[in-house]
C-alpha positions in Angstrom: 106.1 -268.8 -54.6 107.8 -265.7 -55.7 104.7 -264.6 -57.6 102.6 -265.2 -54.5 105.0 -263.2 -52.3 104.9 -260.3 -54.8 101.2 -260.3 -54.7 101.2 -260.1 -50.9 103.8 -257.3 -51.0 101.7 -255.3 -53.5 98.6 -255.8 -51.3 100.4 -254.7 -48.2 101.8 -251.6 -50.0 98.3 -250.7 -51.2 97.1 -250.6 -47.6 100.2 -249.0 -46.0 101.1 -246.2 -48.5 97.9 -244.2 -48.1 98.4 -244.4 -44.3 101.9 -243.1 -44.6 100.8 -240.3 -47.0 98.1 -239.3 -44.4 100.6 -239.2 -41.6 103.0 -237.0 -43.6 100.3 -234.5 -44.8 101.2 -232.1 -42.1 104.5 -230.5 -41.3 106.0 -228.0 -38.8 107.0 -225.9 -41.8 103.3 -225.0 -42.2 102.9 -221.8 -40.3 99.5 -220.4 -39.2 98.7 -217.2 -37.4 95.9 -216.0 -35.2 95.6 -212.2 -35.1 93.7 -211.0 -32.1 92.2 -207.6 -31.2 93.8 -207.6 -27.7 96.1 -210.3 -26.6 96.2 -209.1 -23.0 92.6 -210.1 -22.1 91.7 -213.6 -20.9 89.2 -214.1 -23.8 92.1 -214.1 -26.3 94.2 -216.3 -24.1 91.4 -218.9 -24.3 91.4 -218.5 -28.1 95.1 -218.9 -28.3 94.8 -222.2 -26.3 92.3 -223.5 -28.8 94.5 -222.5 -31.7 97.5 -224.2 -30.1 95.6 -227.4 -29.3 94.6 -227.8 -32.9 98.1 -227.1 -34.1 99.4 -229.8 -31.7 96.9 -232.3 -33.1 98.0 -231.6 -36.7 101.7 -231.1 -36.0 101.8 -227.7 -37.6 103.3 -224.4 -36.3 101.0 -221.8 -34.8 101.4 -218.4 -33.3 99.0 -215.9 -31.8 99.8 -212.2 -32.4 98.2 -208.8 -32.0 98.4 -205.7 -29.9 98.3 -205.9 -26.1 95.4 -203.4 -25.9 92.7 -202.6 -28.4 94.4 -200.7 -31.2 92.8 -201.2 -34.6 95.7 -199.8 -36.7 98.2 -201.8 -34.7 96.2 -204.9 -35.4 96.2 -204.2 -39.2 100.0 -203.6 -39.0 100.5 -206.9 -37.3 98.3 -208.7 -39.8 100.3 -207.2 -42.7 103.6 -208.2 -41.1 102.4 -211.8 -40.9 101.1 -211.8 -44.5 104.6 -210.8 -45.6 105.8 -214.1 -44.1 103.6 -216.0 -46.6 102.0 -218.3 -44.0 99.7 -221.3 -44.8 96.8 -219.3 -43.4 95.5 -216.6 -41.0 92.7 -216.3 -38.6 91.8 -212.7 -37.6 89.3 -211.0 -35.3 88.5 -207.6 -36.8 88.6 -204.5 -34.6 87.8 -202.1 -37.4 86.5 -203.5 -40.7 87.2 -200.4 -42.7 90.8 -200.6 -41.8 91.2 -204.4 -42.0 89.2 -205.2 -45.1 91.9 -204.0 -47.6 94.5 -206.0 -45.8 92.4 -209.1 -45.9 91.8 -208.6 -49.6 95.5 -208.3 -50.3 96.2 -211.5 -48.4 93.5 -213.4 -50.4 94.9 -212.0 -53.6 98.3 -213.3 -52.6 96.8 -216.8 -52.2 96.8 -216.8 -48.4 93.6 -218.2 -46.9 92.0 -215.8 -44.4 89.0 -216.7 -42.1 87.6 -214.2 -39.6 86.7 -215.3 -36.1 84.9 -213.5 -33.2 84.4 -210.2 -35.1 83.7 -210.3 -38.8 84.6 -208.2 -41.9 81.8 -209.2 -44.3 82.7 -206.5 -46.9 86.2 -208.1 -47.2 87.0 -211.2 -49.3 87.6 -213.3 -46.2 86.5 -216.9 -46.9 84.0 -217.1 -44.1 83.3 -216.2 -40.5 83.5 -218.5 -37.4 82.1 -217.2 -34.2 79.2 -215.9 -32.2 75.9 -214.9 -33.6 76.4 -211.5 -31.9 72.8 -210.4 -32.7 71.6 -213.5 -30.8 74.0 -212.7 -28.0 72.5 -209.3 -27.6 69.0 -210.6 -27.8 69.8 -213.2 -25.1 71.0 -210.4 -22.8 68.1 -208.2 -23.8 65.6 -210.8 -22.7 67.3 -211.1 -19.4 67.3 -207.4 -18.8 63.7 -207.0 -19.8 62.7 -209.8 -17.5 64.6 -208.5 -14.4 63.4 -204.9 -14.9 59.8 -206.1 -15.5 59.9 -204.2 -18.8 60.6 -200.8 -17.3 63.8 -198.8 -16.5 66.7 -196.7 -17.7 69.6 -198.6 -19.3 73.2 -197.7 -20.2 75.7 -199.6 -22.3 79.5 -199.7 -22.2 81.0 -200.4 -25.6 83.6 -199.6 -28.3 81.3 -198.2 -31.0 82.5 -199.2 -34.4 83.8 -202.6 -33.4 81.6 -204.9 -35.5 80.9 -207.6 -33.0 80.0 -205.1 -30.2 77.8 -203.1 -32.6 75.9 -206.3 -33.5 75.4 -207.1 -29.8 74.0 -203.6 -29.2 71.6 -204.1 -32.1 70.4 -207.4 -30.6 69.6 -205.7 -27.3 67.8 -202.9 -29.1 65.7 -205.5 -31.0 64.4 -206.8 -27.7 64.0 -203.4 -26.1 61.8 -202.3 -29.1 59.1 -204.5 -27.6 59.3 -202.8 -24.2 58.5 -199.1 -24.5 59.1 -198.7 -20.8 62.8 -199.4 -21.2 64.8 -196.3 -22.1 68.4 -196.4 -23.3 70.1 -193.4 -21.8 73.6 -193.7 -23.4 76.0 -196.0 -25.2 79.2 -195.0 -23.4 82.3 -195.2 -25.5 85.1 -196.7 -23.3 87.6 -195.8 -26.1 89.4 -199.1 -25.9 90.0 -198.7 -22.2 87.6 -200.7 -20.0 89.0 -198.9 -17.0 87.1 -195.8 -18.0 83.9 -197.8 -17.1 84.7 -197.5 -13.4 84.5 -193.7 -13.3 81.5 -193.5 -15.7 79.6 -196.1 -13.8 80.1 -194.0 -10.6 78.6 -191.0 -12.4 75.6 -193.0 -13.5 75.1 -194.3 -10.0 74.8 -190.8 -8.6 71.7 -190.1 -10.8 68.4 -189.9 -8.8 64.7 -189.7 -9.5 63.6 -190.1 -13.1 67.3 -190.0 -14.2 68.2 -193.0 -12.1 70.0 -195.7 -14.1 68.5 -199.2 -13.4 70.6 -201.5 -15.6 74.2 -201.4 -16.7 75.1 -203.5 -19.8 78.7 -204.3 -20.8 79.2 -205.3 -24.4 82.9 -206.0 -24.1 84.7 -208.7 -22.0 86.3 -206.4 -19.3 84.0 -203.5 -18.6 81.8 -205.6 -16.4 84.5 -206.1 -13.8 85.1 -202.3 -13.6 81.4 -201.5 -13.3 81.1 -204.1 -10.6 83.9 -202.3 -8.7 81.9 -199.0 -8.8 78.9 -201.0 -7.4 81.1 -202.4 -4.6 82.5 -199.0 -3.6 79.0 -197.7 -3.1 77.5 -200.9 -1.7 75.0 -200.9 -4.5 72.7 -204.0 -4.5 69.6 -202.7 -6.2 70.8 -202.2 -9.8 71.2 -204.7 -12.6 74.6 -205.5 -14.2 74.9 -207.8 -17.2 78.4 -208.6 -18.4 80.1 -210.3 -21.4 82.2 -213.5 -21.4 83.4 -215.8 -18.6 86.8 -214.8 -17.4 87.5 -215.8 -13.7 86.8 -212.3 -12.3 83.4 -212.1 -14.0 82.4 -215.5 -12.7 83.5 -214.6 -9.2 81.4 -211.5 -9.3 78.4 -213.5 -10.4 79.0 -215.7 -7.4 78.9 -212.9 -4.9 75.9 -211.3 -6.6 77.5 -208.1 -7.9 77.0 -209.2 -11.5 73.6 -210.6 -12.3 74.7 -212.6 -15.4 77.0 -212.7 -18.4 76.8 -213.9 -22.0 79.3 -216.8 -22.6 81.0 -217.3 -25.9 83.4 -220.0 -27.2 86.7 -218.4 -28.2 88.6 -221.7 -27.7 86.2 -223.4 -30.1 86.4 -220.6 -32.7 90.2 -220.8 -32.9 90.3 -224.6 -32.7 87.9 -225.0 -35.6 89.6 -222.1 -37.4 93.0 -223.7 -37.5 91.5 -227.0 -38.9 89.5 -225.1 -41.5 92.6 -223.2 -42.7 94.6 -226.4 -42.8 92.0 -228.0 -45.0 92.1 -225.0 -47.4 95.9 -225.0 -47.5 96.0 -228.7 -48.5 93.0 -228.5 -50.8 93.0 -225.0 -52.2 90.1 -223.5 -54.0 91.0 -221.4 -57.1 90.5 -218.6 -57.6 90.4 -217.8 -53.9 89.0 -214.2 -54.4 85.7 -215.2 -55.9 82.4 -214.2 -54.3 81.5 -217.3 -52.3 78.6 -215.5 -50.6 76.6 -215.5 -53.8 77.6 -219.0 -55.0 75.0 -221.7 -54.2 77.7 -224.3 -54.9 80.3 -222.7 -52.7 82.7 -225.0 -50.9 82.5 -222.7 -47.8 79.7 -221.8 -45.4 79.0 -218.1 -44.9 79.1 -218.5 -41.1 79.9 -221.1 -38.5 78.0 -220.4 -35.3 79.8 -221.5 -32.2 77.0 -220.6 -29.9 76.2 -218.4 -26.8 74.8 -219.1 -23.3 73.6 -217.0 -20.4 75.6 -217.7 -17.2 74.1 -216.8 -13.8 74.0 -218.4 -10.4 71.9 -221.3 -11.5 74.6 -222.7 -13.8 77.7 -220.9 -12.5 79.3 -224.0 -10.8 79.2 -226.1 -13.9 80.9 -223.4 -15.9 83.6 -222.9 -13.2 84.2 -226.6 -13.1 84.8 -226.7 -16.9 87.1 -223.7 -16.6 89.1 -225.3 -13.8 89.5 -228.5 -15.8 90.8 -226.6 -18.8 93.4 -224.8 -16.8 94.8 -227.9 -15.1 
């Protein structure tokens, strides 16, 4: 009887011990950071929510950091400060790749996993990139502009030249416009990290008449669209095209009233949610050496790029997007 009981006991332990080990894999002592380009904008609040949701699922500690305003050097300083704490992993959106790449490389050399989201630094040794295919985001917007303008008109952009994801979006638009010789790009206006400057500049563009008239206004960042829309409203403009970026509540409201034609939607929540889970996996099952060139390795354990997708939002699908946003905020 004793022998039989021992056999039952060993069988039970064989089943239960792996379950216990799985439950104790995670710990609040594991600290992960998300370094954002601008924590003040709704886009990054959505990302922080995704990061927090994954952290809660896994029972680990998470924190979203970064400047409250686009400041590439301040973002690098914040990144370095978090590296000094020796965390289990870092997600980072890169405002300026030239500035951030050496900091990412130093973190990797110290054994800290780094994954980029939203805006990449391909020249760095980051493990891989999770985010939007920004070329495709630009092409999606470009096809909309070309269709509404019937292939002809003057176009201006509002952007932060030098920010990798915005530059990729611009290239995507230009890829499409190359097939429409009647579309002329007048200027890529540098908002210099302040979307508020778009309000005054849009007003200047709206004063142009005749052959210099600007027919389409395209915003490559998440907040300029609201400011350009205000310039439209102050002048009761209804015969120009405005295409925005991202789906904060102000942008969606302005699509609803017809001031903004459409916007390109991304998935910042998803980027950060998947990013935390990816970092956790690398932390528990580290790849050594971490600073090898995974991009050229056909047997790499990592993808080069995880595409979280884009969609065009206009009046036809606005209510569905707003419903999802309302549910997420409840």
